[in-house]
N, C-alpha and C positions, 0 to 999 in steps of 0.2 A: 729891811728885807732885801735879800739878794735879788737883783733883777734877773728875769729869765732870758734877757737879751744879752747873753754872755759873749757873743761875738761882735758886739758893737765896735765899729772902727775897722773891721776886716773888709776889704774890698774884693769883690768877686765879679769876674766877667764870665758869663755862661753862654756858650753857643750850642744849645741843645735842641734836639727834636724828640717828639714823642714823650718817653717817660724816663729812661735810665739816666740820661745826661741832665735833663731839667730838674729831676727830683734832688740831685745834689745841690743845685742852686736853691731849691725850696727849703731844705734843711738849714742852710746857711742864712737865708733870708729870714726864716722864722726865728732864728736865734740872734737876730739883730744885725747881721752883716749887710753891707750895702751891695746889693746884687743887681748888676746890669745884664739883662738878657739880650743878646744879639739875635735879631731875626732878619731874614731877607724881607724885601717888600711884600712877598707873598705870605710871609708869616710861618710860624711853626705849624707843621701838619696837624698837630693835636688840636688846633683851633677848630678843625672841621670834623672832629670825632663825635659828632652829635647826629640826631638828637639823643638826649635832651640838650638844649642850649640855654645859656644865660647871657643876656646882653650881647647877643651876636656871636658868642663863642661857645664851644662845647663845655658842658659842665666839668668834664675831666680836665680840660685846659685850665679852668679856674682853680681846681683843686691842686694841680701840679705847679701853678705859676703865680700863686698869691705872693704878696709882699715883695715882688720884684718890680723893676722899672725896665720896660723893653725899649729898645732903640732899633730902628730899621737901618741896617748897613749892608752894603754889598762889598766885601773886602777885595773883590776883583777890580772895583772902581778906585782909581788913584786917590780921589778926594775922600772917599769913605775909608780907604785904607789908612790914610793919614790920621783920621779920627780914631780908628780902631787901635792903631799903634800907640796913640796917646793914652788911651784907656789901659792898654797892657802895661805901659811904662809905670803906671800908678797902681796897678792891681797887685793884690797878694796872691790871688788864685785865678787860674783860667781852667775851665773844664768844658769838654765837648764830647759828643758821641756821633760825630760825622761818619759817613760811610767810609770803609777802609780805603786808604789811599788819597782821600780828598784833602785832609789836613796838609800834607806836604805840597800838594799841587797849589793850594791856596797860600802857602807860606805861613801857616799858623801851627806848624809842628813845634815840638818842645825845643829843638835846637835853635830854630829861628826866633821864637818868642823869648827864650831865656837869654839870647844875645842882647835883646832890647832891655830885659829886666832880669838880671841874675838872681834876684830874690824871689822870682815868680815860681809858684808851685803849679805845674802843668799837669792836669788830669785828662787822660785819654781813655774813653770807654769804648770797647769794641764788642763784637759778637762772639767770635771764636778765639780771640787772643791776638797777640801782636807778633807772634812768630809761628812757624809751622806751615804746613801745606794749605791750611784753610784760613790763614790770617787775613786774606783779602776778600773773604766771602761775607756778604751781608747776612743778617739773621734777625729774626724776631722772637718774641716770647715763646710761642708754641714750638718753633723749630729747635730752640735750645732746651726746652723741657724734654723734647724727644732725644736730641743728640746727647745731652748730658745725663741721661739715664733716669730722670725723674718720672717720665711716663711709664717706665718699666715697673714702678712700684706704686702706681696710682690705680684707682678703679678696683675691679675684682677679676679673678680668672675667668668668670663667666661673661661679664659685661665688657671686658677688655680695658685698655688704658683710658684714662680721663684726664684732660687738662686740669691742672690746679686752677681753681676759679680766679683767685687774685693773681696778678702778674708778679709772681715771686722772683722770677729771673731779673726783670727790670728793676723793681724796687729793691731787691736784694743787692744787685750790683751797685745801685746808687748808694745804698747803706755802706757797703764795703769801701767804695771810693771816698765817701764822706769820712769814714774812719781813717783812711790813709791820708787824706788831706789834713785832718786835724793832727795826726801824728807828725806830718811834715811841718806843720806850723810850729809845733812844739820844738822840733829839732832845729828849726830856723832861728829860734830864740838863742840858741847856743852858737850855731855856725854862721848865721846871717846869710845863708845861701838857700835858694830854693832847690827844687828837684823836679824830675819828671816821674809821673805815676801812671801805671797802666792797669786797667781792670777789664773784665769781660764777663758776658753772660755765661760763657762756658765755665769759667773759673768759679762763678757763683754756684752754678749747678753742681760742680764737683764738691764744693763746700757743703751744700745741702745734702749731698749723697754720702757724706763722710762716714756715717755710722754703717750704712749698707755696704759701702766699699771695704771698710775695715773688717767687717764680719766675713765678707766674701774672700778677702785675702787670707784670712785665718783658716776658714773651714772649707772653702771652695764651693759652697752652696750658693746658687744664684738666689738673690732676694726675690720674693714674689709679692704681688699686690695683696693687701689684706683688707681692702675696703676701708671701713672706719676703725678696724682693729689695729693692733700693734704687734709687730713681729716678735718683740722681746718680752711682752708683758701680757698676762692673762689672769682673770677676765678683764677685758678692756675693749669697748666698742659700742655699737648700736644694738639695742635690744628692743623688741617690738612689744609695746604695751597694747592695751585693748583699743586705743584710739590713735596710735602712732608710735614712732620710735623715740627712745630716750638714750642718752649716753651714760654709761656707767664705766668708771675708770678706777680700777684698784691697782695702784702702782707698787704695792708691797704686801707682805704676808699679813701684817696687822690690819690693813684695810680689807683684805679678803675675809679675814675672820669677822670683822664688823659687818660686812655685807652678808656673809652666811648667816650670822645671827639675826640680822634684820629681816632676811627672807624666811626665817623659821627653820633653818637647817644648820645649826652650829656644828653638827657632826661632820660636815663636809671637811673641816680642817683636819680631821683624823683619817680621812680617806687617803690612802697612799698615792692616789692619782693627783691629789690636790694639796698635799702638805706643804709644798714650796712653789714659788713662782716657776721654777724650772719644770716641776711636775705638771703644773697647770698648763704651761705653754705646750708641753708635749702631748697633753690630753685636752687641748683647747676645745675640740668638738664636743667632748663629754660635758665639760663644765658649762659651755655655752648653751647646750641643749637643756640642761637642768634649769639654768637661770631663765631662759626664754620661756619655758613652760610656766614658770611662776609669774614672771612679769606680765605675761599675756592675759592674766586674769583680772588686772586692774588698770586704771587709767594712768596716763602720764603724770597728771597732777598728784595722784595718790603716791606714786613711787618717788617722785621728786621731793615731796614733803616728808615722806617717811625716811628716805635715805639721807636727805640733807640733815634731818634731825639727829641721825646717827653718825654724822660726820663722814659719810661715804660720798665721794664725788659723784654727783648725778645731776645732769642738766638737760634741758630741752635742746633741740636743734633749732636755732632761731634763724629767721630770714631777715632781710633788710627792714621790712616793716616792723618786725618784732623788736629789732635793735633800736629803732627810732622812738619806740614807746617804752623801752625797758627802764625800770627804775634805777638799776645799777649803772647803766650807761649814762643816764641823766646825772646821777650823783657824781661821777668822776669828771663830768664837764668836758669831755673830749670833743663834742660837737660844738663848733664855733661859727657864728654868723660872719659872713663876709661884709665888710663895711659898705654901706650903700645898698645892701640887699638883705632880704630875710632868708636867704638860702644858707643853711649851715653846712660846713665841711668838717672833715676829721682833722683835728689839730695834731701837733706833735705828740707822740705817745709817751711823754714824761713831763714832770713838773720840776721846777726849781724852787725850793722852799715853799712848796705847795702852790706855786703859780705856774700855769701852763704858758709857754710862749704863745703870744697872741697872733691872730690874723689881723694885721693892721691895714692892709691895702689890697684892693682887688687887682688882678693882673691888668696890664696896659692893654687898651684896644690898639689895633693897628694904626688908627688915626693918631692916637696919642704917641705911639712909638715913632711915627714919622715926625711929629713935632719935637720929640726929644732929640732926634738927630740934629735939628736946628739949634737946640740948646747946647748940645755937645760941641757943635761947630763954633758957636759964639764963644764958648768958654775957651776952646783951644786957640781960636784966633786972638783972644784977649790975653793969652798966656796964663789963663786960670785953670784950676783943676776941674775937669768935668764932673768928677765925683762930688766935689764941693758944691758945684752949681746944682746938681740934681738932688742931693740929699741933705743940704744944710738950709 
């Protein structure tokens, strides 16, 4: 069986705070890379993002920093800088999301570190980008959801914009940077040279807004928020049953015909207003009113069972408690316990030959990270590899 630890042997140094930088390290660590997380003696700020807390650190810190080994270093201190440089000389990848301008001041910018290690792949995650008038401005999730246009298409016209619940800018930026690093590793197999990579929350927002922006460029119409509906597809959205809302999503004409038949109105497909998706989108209010009138006569369970049996996409709106008891979620096995704890966390969202990359190690405590500094120093002073000392 192919191991899910496909990045075994890759050495990563991460100097991340909060989410966007650290989650790059998480993906690599979950896939088997040796990831050393550099923290100041005060620790990553995400350690304090509780309650809830687990073993003295916020639950979110555990989720984002499993499978890594932390070491406390202050790169402004000459002794610590000597240890940091030894790690960089051996590393394949260095990634950070420090505030704009901090990396050059600390001497950990791409030019400086790649002079130590020309094969190093240096990843720099920013808020607004690395050029332009806002390149030195810090930013967080909500600010970039707003600035990048995402809040302009969330919520409803009546309720106003709503922050997307998951931190899609942070996790999305980490995902794009991970893809870039993996591509750079592949290129290095040919060139034997590293490179510098730049990513930002703004660029991620622009990527998520790609469909909306391309439509605007073509027709000049500003995209508007549709709540749970879809600007390009109809019927598609939340419909109120007698005991709460359900989601019905018909992405093509065949599915609409199946929905119409299941609701007892096959003649809808002959109505000029509804004959094609374009017609239905133009007459969204009409078709939504007809569906709502019928769906409101029965319970959620009734419609979910009926429509699922007819192969019409229809699901409940689940919350966190629902997900933790859901049979399908349990079947895919994505929730994994952290070693030494009965607390489960979401694992990598894919499997290799049916095996999901495991959570093998809880994140280091700050006390452990301080001890690791001593192990790194011992290895360096002995002329040994600190990675070998920590991971073998």
